[in-house]
C-alpha positions in Angstrom: -18.8 111.9 93.8 -15.8 113.9 94.9 -14.8 117.0 92.9 -13.7 120.3 94.4 -16.1 123.1 94.4 -13.8 125.3 94.7 -33.5 138.4 75.4 -35.6 136.9 73.9 -35.5 133.2 73.6 -35.0 131.4 70.4 -37.4 129.0 68.8 -40.6 127.7 70.4 -38.8 125.9 73.3 -37.0 128.8 74.9 -39.7 131.0 76.5 -39.7 134.0 78.6 -36.6 135.5 79.9 -34.6 138.6 79.8 -32.4 138.4 78.1 -11.1 125.4 94.7 -9.5 128.3 93.2 -7.1 129.0 95.9 -5.1 131.6 97.6 -6.0 135.0 98.9 -7.5 137.6 96.6 -5.3 140.3 95.3 -6.9 143.8 95.2 -7.8 145.0 91.7 -6.3 148.1 90.3 -8.3 151.3 91.0 -11.0 151.7 88.3 -11.0 154.6 85.9 -12.8 157.7 87.3 -16.5 157.8 86.7 -17.8 160.9 84.9 -19.9 163.2 87.0 -23.7 163.1 86.6 -26.1 160.3 85.9 -25.2 157.7 83.3 -27.9 157.6 80.5 -29.7 154.3 80.3 -29.3 152.5 77.0 -32.2 152.4 74.5 -32.1 148.6 74.4 -32.5 147.2 77.9 -31.9 143.7 79.1 -33.0 141.7 82.2 -30.9 138.7 83.3 -33.2 137.0 85.9 -31.9 133.5 86.0 -28.7 131.4 85.6 -27.5 131.3 81.9 -30.2 133.8 80.9 -33.2 131.5 80.2 -35.0 128.4 81.3 -33.2 126.3 78.7 -29.9 127.5 80.2 -28.5 128.5 76.8 -26.3 131.3 78.3 -27.1 133.7 75.4 -28.1 137.3 75.7 -29.4 138.3 72.3 -30.2 142.0 73.1 -26.6 143.3 73.4 -26.2 146.3 71.1 -23.1 148.0 72.7 -20.4 145.3 72.7 -19.3 144.0 69.3 -16.3 142.1 68.0 -15.1 145.4 66.5 -14.9 147.3 69.8 -14.0 144.5 72.3 -10.2 144.8 72.5 -7.7 145.9 75.1 -7.4 149.3 73.3 -10.9 150.3 74.3 -12.4 147.6 76.6 -11.4 146.7 80.1 -12.1 146.8 83.8 -14.4 149.7 84.8 -14.7 149.1 88.5 -14.8 146.4 91.2 -18.0 145.9 93.3 -16.6 144.9 96.7 -18.6 142.5 98.9 -18.3 140.9 102.3 -17.4 137.4 100.9 -16.9 135.1 98.0 -19.3 135.3 95.1 -20.1 131.8 93.8 -23.5 132.7 92.4 -23.9 134.3 89.0 -24.9 138.0 89.3 -28.3 138.9 88.0 -29.5 142.2 86.4 -32.6 144.4 86.0 -32.7 147.4 83.8 -34.6 150.6 84.5 -35.6 149.6 88.0 -37.0 152.3 90.4 -35.1 152.3 93.7 -35.5 155.1 96.2 -37.4 157.2 93.7 -34.7 157.0 90.9 -34.3 154.8 87.9 -31.2 152.5 87.9 -29.8 149.6 86.1 -29.2 147.2 88.9 -26.9 144.2 89.4 -27.7 141.8 92.2 -24.9 139.9 93.9 -25.2 137.1 96.5 -22.2 136.1 98.8 -21.1 133.2 100.9 -21.5 135.4 103.9 -25.3 135.3 103.4 -25.6 138.8 102.0 -27.5 140.0 98.9 -26.4 143.4 97.4 -28.1 145.6 94.9 -25.6 147.8 93.1 -26.1 150.5 90.5 -24.6 148.8 87.5 -23.4 152.1 85.9 -22.0 154.0 88.9 -21.1 151.1 91.2 -22.9 152.6 94.2 -24.6 150.3 96.7 -28.4 150.7 96.6 -29.1 148.3 99.3 -27.7 145.3 101.1 -29.7 142.6 103.0 -28.3 140.0 105.4 -30.1 136.7 105.3 -28.7 135.6 108.7 -31.1 135.2 111.6 -30.4 136.6 115.0 -27.3 135.1 116.5 -26.5 133.2 113.3 -23.3 132.9 111.2 -22.7 131.4 107.8 -22.2 127.6 108.0 -18.7 126.1 108.0 -17.1 124.0 105.3 -18.1 120.7 106.9 -14.7 119.3 106.8 -14.1 119.5 103.1 -13.0 122.0 100.5 -16.0 122.2 98.2 -17.0 125.6 99.4 -14.6 127.5 101.7 -14.1 129.2 104.1 -17.9 129.5 104.8 -21.1 128.5 103.2 -23.9 131.0 102.8 -25.5 131.6 99.4 -23.8 129.4 96.9 -26.5 128.8 94.2 -27.6 131.4 91.7 -30.9 133.1 92.8 -33.8 133.8 90.5 -35.8 136.9 89.9 -39.5 137.5 88.9 -39.9 141.1 88.0 -43.7 140.8 88.2 -43.8 139.4 91.7 -44.9 141.5 94.6 -45.0 145.3 94.4 -41.6 145.8 92.6 -40.3 142.3 91.8 -38.9 139.5 93.9 -35.5 137.8 94.1 -35.5 134.3 95.5 -32.4 132.8 97.2 -31.5 129.8 99.4 -29.2 130.7 102.3 -27.4 128.3 104.7 -26.6 129.4 108.2 -25.7 128.0 111.6 -26.7 128.7 115.2 -25.9 125.6 117.1 -27.1 123.6 114.1 -27.5 124.2 110.4 -30.4 125.9 108.7 -31.4 126.1 105.0 -34.0 128.7 104.2 -35.7 130.0 101.1 -36.0 133.8 101.0 -37.9 136.1 98.7 -36.6 139.7 98.7 -38.2 142.8 97.3 -35.8 143.9 94.5 -36.2 147.6 95.2 -35.7 147.4 99.0 -34.3 144.0 100.0 -37.2 143.4 102.4 -38.5 139.9 103.0 -41.7 139.1 101.0 -44.5 136.5 101.2 -44.0 135.7 104.9 -40.5 134.5 104.3 -38.0 133.2 105.0 -39.2 129.5 104.8 -37.3 126.8 106.6 -36.5 124.0 104.2 -37.6 120.6 105.5 -38.7 117.5 103.7 -39.6 113.9 104.2 -40.0 111.2 101.5 -41.3 107.6 101.6 -38.6 105.1 102.0 -38.7 101.8 100.1 -40.2 99.1 102.3 -41.8 101.7 104.7 -40.7 104.5 106.8 -39.3 107.8 105.5 -36.2 109.6 104.5 -35.7 113.0 106.2 -33.9 116.0 104.7 -31.0 117.0 107.0 -30.1 120.7 106.4 -26.5 120.1 107.6 -26.0 117.2 105.2 -26.8 119.1 102.1 -26.0 122.3 100.2 -27.9 124.2 97.4 -25.2 124.3 94.7 -27.3 124.1 91.5 -29.0 127.4 90.5 -32.6 127.9 91.4 -35.3 127.3 88.8 -38.5 129.4 88.6 -41.0 127.8 86.2 -44.8 128.3 86.0 -45.1 129.8 89.5 -42.9 127.2 91.3 -39.4 127.5 92.7 -37.3 124.3 92.4 -34.4 123.7 94.7 -32.0 120.7 94.2 -29.4 119.5 96.6 -25.8 118.3 96.8 -24.0 116.5 99.6 -20.9 117.6 101.5 -17.9 115.7 100.2 -19.9 112.5 99.8 -20.4 112.2 103.6 -22.9 109.3 103.8 -25.8 109.0 104.0 -27.1 111.3 101.4 -29.7 111.0 98.7 -31.1 113.0 95.8 -33.6 115.7 96.7 -35.6 118.1 94.6 -37.9 120.3 96.7 -40.5 122.7 95.2 -42.1 125.8 96.6 -44.9 128.2 95.6 -43.3 131.5 94.5 -46.2 133.5 96.0 -46.6 131.8 99.4 -43.3 130.0 99.8 -45.3 127.0 100.8 -43.8 123.6 99.9 -45.6 122.1 97.0 -43.7 118.9 96.1 -40.8 116.7 97.1 -39.0 114.1 95.0 -36.1 111.9 96.1 -34.4 110.4 93.1 -32.3 108.0 95.2 -34.4 106.9 98.2 -32.4 103.6 98.6 -29.0 105.3 98.3 -27.8 105.1 101.9 -24.4 103.4 101.3 -21.0 105.0 101.6 -19.4 104.1 98.3 -19.5 106.0 95.1 -21.8 103.4 93.5 -24.2 103.0 96.5 -24.6 106.5 97.9 -26.3 109.5 96.4 -26.7 110.6 93.7 -26.6 114.2 94.7 -27.4 117.0 92.3 -24.3 119.1 91.5 -24.1 120.4 88.0 -21.2 122.8 88.8 -23.6 125.6 89.6 -25.8 124.9 86.6 -29.5 124.9 87.2 -32.3 122.5 86.3 -33.9 123.5 83.0 -37.6 123.6 82.0 -39.5 123.4 78.8 -42.7 125.3 77.9 -44.9 122.5 79.2 -43.3 122.9 82.7 -41.3 119.6 82.5 -38.0 119.9 84.5 -34.7 118.5 83.3 -31.5 117.9 85.2 -28.4 115.6 85.5 -27.6 113.5 88.6 -24.2 112.6 90.0 -22.7 109.2 90.3 -24.5 106.8 92.7 -27.0 104.1 93.1 -28.8 102.7 90.1 -30.7 99.5 89.8 -29.9 97.7 86.5 -32.9 95.5 87.2 -35.8 97.4 85.7 -39.5 97.4 86.4 -42.2 96.7 83.8 -42.0 100.3 82.5 -38.2 100.2 82.0 -37.4 102.3 85.1 -34.9 101.3 87.8 -36.7 98.9 90.2 -35.8 100.8 93.4 -36.2 104.4 92.0 -32.5 105.2 92.2 -31.2 107.3 89.3 -27.4 107.6 89.5 -25.6 109.2 86.6 -28.8 110.0 84.7 -30.5 112.6 82.6 -33.9 113.1 84.2 -37.2 114.5 82.9 -39.5 115.4 85.7 -43.3 115.8 85.1 -44.9 118.5 87.2 -48.6 118.1 86.3 -51.0 118.6 89.2 -48.2 120.2 91.3 -46.5 116.9 91.9 -43.0 115.8 90.9 -42.3 112.4 89.2 -39.7 111.0 86.9 -41.4 110.9 83.5 -38.4 109.7 81.5 -34.7 109.2 81.8 -31.4 108.2 80.2 -28.6 106.3 82.0 -25.4 105.1 80.3 -25.0 101.4 79.9 -21.9 101.3 82.1 -23.4 103.4 84.9 -22.3 101.0 87.6 -18.7 101.0 86.5 -18.6 104.8 86.0 -20.1 105.4 89.4 -17.6 103.1 91.1 -14.8 105.0 89.3 -16.3 108.4 90.5 -17.0 109.4 86.9 -20.0 111.7 87.4 -22.3 112.7 84.7 -23.7 115.4 87.0 -20.4 117.2 87.3 -21.7 119.1 84.3 -24.9 121.0 83.7 -27.8 120.3 81.4 -29.0 122.5 78.5 -32.1 122.3 76.3 -31.5 123.0 72.6 -33.9 124.9 70.5 -35.9 122.8 68.0 -33.5 121.4 65.4 -34.7 119.9 62.1 -33.2 116.6 61.1 -32.4 115.3 57.7 -36.0 114.1 57.2 -37.4 117.5 58.0 -38.6 116.5 61.5 -38.2 119.0 64.4 -36.3 117.4 67.2 -36.5 118.4 70.9 -33.0 117.7 72.2 -30.9 118.3 75.3 -27.2 118.0 75.9 -25.1 117.0 78.9 -21.6 115.9 79.7 -19.5 115.0 82.7 -16.2 113.5 83.9 -16.0 110.8 81.2 -15.5 113.4 78.4 -18.4 112.1 76.4 -21.0 114.5 74.9 -24.5 113.0 75.2 -27.3 114.4 73.0 -30.7 113.1 74.3 -34.1 113.2 72.6 -36.4 114.7 75.2 -39.4 113.0 73.6 -37.8 109.5 74.0 -34.7 109.7 76.2 -33.4 106.2 75.8 -33.6 104.9 79.4 -31.2 102.1 80.3 -29.9 99.2 78.2 -27.0 97.0 79.4 -26.0 96.4 75.7 -25.4 100.0 74.8 -26.7 103.6 74.9 -30.0 104.4 73.2 -29.5 108.1 72.7 -29.9 110.5 69.8 -26.2 111.0 69.6 -23.1 110.2 71.7 -19.7 111.7 70.9 -17.2 109.6 72.8 -14.2 111.4 74.3 -14.7 114.7 72.4 -14.6 116.7 75.6 -11.0 115.7 76.6 -10.4 116.1 80.3 -14.0 116.1 81.2 -16.7 118.6 82.1 -17.1 120.5 85.4 -19.0 123.3 83.9 -22.1 124.2 81.8 -22.4 124.8 78.0 -23.7 127.7 75.9 -25.5 128.0 72.6 -25.6 130.5 69.8 -26.6 130.5 66.0 -26.6 126.7 65.8 -23.4 126.2 67.7 -22.8 124.5 71.0 -19.9 125.7 73.2 -18.2 123.6 75.9 -15.2 124.3 78.1 -13.5 121.1 79.3 -11.2 121.1 82.3 -7.6 121.6 81.3 -8.5 122.1 77.6 -9.5 124.6 75.0 -12.9 126.2 74.7 -14.7 124.1 72.0 -17.4 124.9 69.4 -19.6 122.2 67.8 -21.8 123.4 64.9 -25.0 121.4 64.4 -26.2 120.2 61.0 -29.5 118.3 60.5 -29.8 118.0 64.3 -26.4 116.3 64.6 -23.1 117.4 65.9 -19.7 116.7 64.2 -17.3 114.2 65.7 -14.7 116.9 66.4 -14.8 120.5 67.3 -15.7 123.0 64.5 -13.3 125.5 66.2 -11.3 125.8 69.4 -9.6 128.5 71.4 -5.8 128.7 71.6 -6.3 129.5 75.3 -6.4 126.5 77.7 -8.6 126.6 80.8 -7.4 124.9 84.0 -9.8 123.1 86.4 -12.7 123.4 86.3 -12.6 124.5 82.7 -14.9 127.3 81.6 -18.7 127.9 81.6 -19.1 130.2 78.6 -21.8 132.8 78.0 -22.7 134.6 74.7 -23.6 138.2 73.9 -25.1 139.1 70.5 -27.5 141.5 68.8 -30.0 139.0 67.5 -27.9 136.7 65.3 -25.1 139.3 64.7 -22.0 140.3 66.6 -21.7 137.1 68.6 -19.1 137.1 71.4 -18.3 134.1 73.6 -17.1 135.1 77.1 -15.2 132.7 79.3 -13.7 132.9 82.8 -10.3 131.3 83.5 -9.7 130.1 87.1 -6.2 131.4 87.6 -4.3 133.8 89.8 -5.0 136.4 88.7 -8.3 135.3 87.1 -8.7 136.0 83.4 -11.8 137.1 81.4 -11.6 136.0 77.8 -13.7 137.2 74.8 -13.8 135.1 71.5 -15.4 135.6 68.1 -18.5 133.3 68.3 -18.0 132.3 64.7 -14.4 131.2 65.2 -13.0 130.6 68.7 -9.4 130.7 67.3 -10.0 134.5 67.0 -9.6 135.8 70.6 -10.8 139.4 70.8 -9.6 140.2 74.3 -8.4 138.9 77.6 -7.9 140.7 80.9 -4.2 139.9 81.0 -3.4 141.8 77.8 -3.4 145.4 79.0 -0.1 146.8 80.4 0.6 147.1 84.2 -2.2 144.7 85.2 -4.8 147.3 84.3 -7.6 144.8 84.1 -6.7 142.3 86.8 -9.4 141.6 89.3 -7.9 139.2 91.8 -7.6 135.4 92.2 -9.9 133.1 90.4 -12.9 131.2 91.6 -14.7 128.0 90.5 -17.8 127.6 88.4 -17.9 131.3 87.4 -20.1 132.3 84.4 -19.8 135.8 83.1 -23.0 137.8 82.9 -23.4 140.3 80.1 -26.0 143.1 80.0 -26.3 146.5 78.4 -22.7 146.9 77.4 -21.1 145.5 80.6 -19.7 142.2 81.6 -20.0 141.1 85.3 -17.6 138.5 86.7 -17.9 136.9 90.1 -14.7 136.9 92.2 -13.3 136.0 95.6 -14.2 139.4 97.2 -16.8 140.9 94.9 -17.7 141.4 91.2 -15.5 142.8 88.5 -17.3 145.0 86.0 -15.9 145.3 82.4 -17.0 147.6 79.6 -15.9 150.1 77.0 -13.3 152.5 78.4 -13.9 156.2 77.8 
């Protein structure tokens, strides 16, 4: 697979959560002056502790009481400030409201960089509360490994995850890559109030897995990168791993750790035979354009794999005979602390799509809230899409597995996503939002647990590679806004009416004299919205947008 890298939850499913762009970066315009004195904390507070807001990866913050379609316009909304960092921000920022740091209460935005730094900024004043380097003594960030997926250095690429109840003040978990005569991958747990290491960390990431026919596969830290966001579910941190520019041999690793001891608890390789060098015989790696594995309330883990080896010869249970799952939806059971493939779906033409480098796993997975079908039955569905432009809707209770005669899925919408997906979707009020590469942002409104064969609405704005990974802010079911990042130079933040994407409320190119410009674009950027502000990762830091005053 070669592609450039450059609240309250709804329904019973969604549980427990708060709420190669190129060229040198241009410096943003100076922000408006900050009024003297402390900024009052809003009455409604939001925590954003994981990628796309929740374990289902819906991308919706339903506790936003400040920003509405009525006040988000260039007349009164724009760039407040720019939080400068020591490197590129590929991970989505995270946010805790009302956190005590150094004896004072702050709303805090957490930012991770490719130079292996984690910052805690006051979200209202922009001041730096603490900064932690995750480099060991004598180490540097890793290099690009001869490819342009992540450049110029590789440090923290995946979105961390926070547990506010862990440790004395809360813990932020991150995977950092570094080099000192050889590459290291380490899992860190940081105190959110101080940045100090917790739980005896960091933990060096190593793994072995039984190889077919005997022997083992060994995880090589220099062969892989943590691109997909971390998942924290039921006390376990899940990491999942990409390759560097398909440099063989690479396989498909998911490695799990205890959140309290950082001890390794489980290892699964979903491609133990995939040691070839071609698109159809290597991998599959786990990319998902920065999207993270999802989890349901039972602790099952869901993800999409990239193109790669898949055995069309099935065993007696309908699973690939060699255990290789290229271009697949996977449901992983976690009972007893182990990891195992419990169910899967693979398209009927997987071998051909893999050979053509048509990844399913170029896009991220999302679990839908329960939807009632025409017979009144609640359906547990998930969606995914990749380079072939098809939208796949899969029944999580019976995923469809593999059939050479055609796809056995809940619904398949062929070609509705145009130029293909290198991004993750979002959900709000019964509507699914996708941002194809080179196309408009699209909305598909569900009825009786089915989606229409064409978009219900679309933006007039078009999004170049990699498309857009939308996020939604709303106050419950009201005042929905869809936010999308455009990878351009300068980058553009867009805001659309969630009920009609043809109605663009704002974009950061509208104000005169480049008032809201924030530098060159970056890939796989998802805006994060919390307590009246929008945070957007950039080449040299994070842009902060909000109401001007």
